[in-house]
N, C-alpha and C positions, 0 to 999 in steps of 0.2 A: 385445760380446760375451760380456764376463764376465756380464752380466746373465743371458744365456740359459744359462750354465753353471749359474750359482746356482739358476735355475728347474728345471733337468734334474734338478739334484741333489735339490733339495727335492721334487720331484715321486717321485724315486726312493726318498727316505727316506718320503714318504707311502704309496707302494705297499709297501714293505718293511714298514713296520708295522702296515698292513692285512691283507697275506696274503703270509707268507714265503715259501712254497712258489711262488705263481704269479709273484713278482719272480724268483726264482732261474731259474724256466724261462724267463720272458721275456729275461734277461740271457743263459741259455745260448743262445736262439735268435738273439739279437742279435749274440752271438759269432759264430755258425756263418754267419749271412748276411753279418757284415763279412769273415771269412776268406775266404768263397766269392767276394765281389767283389773283394778286395784284389789279386789276381794279374792278372786282366784290366785292373785299373783301373792298375796300376804297368805292365803292358805296354802299353799306349796311352799314357801319360805317357812313357815310354822312347823310343815310336817318333816320337811328336811332337817330344821334345827333339832328337833326331837330325834330323828333318826341318827343324826350325828352324836348327839350326846350319848345315846346307848349304847353306840359302836365305839370301842376304844382304837385308838391308832396304833396300839400294839398288836389288837387282833387283825387287823387289816394287814399292816406288814407281815404278820406270821403266814397267813393265807396267800400274800402276793408275792413273796421270796422264796416258796418251796422250789423244790428241783425240777418239777414240771412245769416247764413256761408257757406252755399251751394252756394248762389249766389257770395259771395266774394272769393269762391275757384275757381268758374270757369271764375270770371273776372282776379283774379289773375293767371291762367293758361294761360289763352288768352295773358295777357301782358307779362307774362314772355316768351310765346312761340313766341311772336312777337320781342320782343327786343333782343340785343346783347349786352352784356358787359361781362366783366371779373369777375372771382371771388371776386377779390380784390376791386371791387366796389360794386358788388350786396351783398355781407355779411354785410357790414357795412349800405347798404340801407336797407337790413332786420331790422337792429338794429333801424334805425330811424323809420321803420315803426312800429315797437314793441312799441316805445316810444310814437307813435301817438296813440296806443290802438288796432292795427292790431293784431287780434289773431294769434298763433302760425301755426295753421294748414293753413293758409293763405298766410304765409310768406313762410311756407314750398312749397306751391303750385306754389308760385312766384319763388322762389330762383330755385327750383328743374326743373320747365320747362324751366327756363332761362338758366339753365346749359346744359339741356339735348336735349331740342325740338327746332329746328331751322325752324321756317316759312320762315322767310328773307333769311336765309341761304339754303334753300332748293333747288334753282337753282345751287349753287355751288356743294351741295351734289349730285345732280341729274346729274352733268357732269361728275364728279368723280366715283360714285358709280351705277350709273344707277338710273331711274326713282322707279324701284319696291323696291330695297334696301333701298334707301332713305327715301320711303313712309313708307315703314315697321318699319325702325327703328325710323321714327319720331311719328307712331301709340303707339309702345312699349314703347317708351320714355314718351310719355303721359300718358300711363296708368299706368306706374310705379310712374310718379309723383304724379297723384291722388292718386294712393294707400299708398306713402310716407306722403302726406297730411292726409288723414285718419288715419293713424297709430299715426302721430304725435297729431293729434286732442284727439284721444284715451288717448295716452300718459299723455298729459297736462289736462286731464279732461274737453277738449271744446266738446268732443261728449261723450253722455251717452251711454254705451252697456247695 
């Protein structure tokens, strides 16, 4: 991560040396975009934090590890689509789910939709990309997540072909 910061500052310095006015304008625009996006992003984080506080890990594992894997994949996809968390939290959570007996295909559906589908972030996407693009992106991402879950289930022998 530190090399990215170094490269960014080097590029900023080169830009500053080449044209100070354009660099100042770019920094002003970046600050404006950041402050515009900060409030909705913080609201999403607060909402998700409250939701995760009130829903226990045991309850999630109970619904996801049942005998009906189709139901588990659907529930995991919905939970993943609604939740927002970074990969360094999502993947260890997947490990905890596996330790509690949740099938690989359900974990795959959860983590894939968690990283690719954003119901809570849809208003932010709609604002920057437009309604149609945000909707199409989320629909395709959900389809891909289900496909990945099916392939994972076949690979680990959880689905007989």
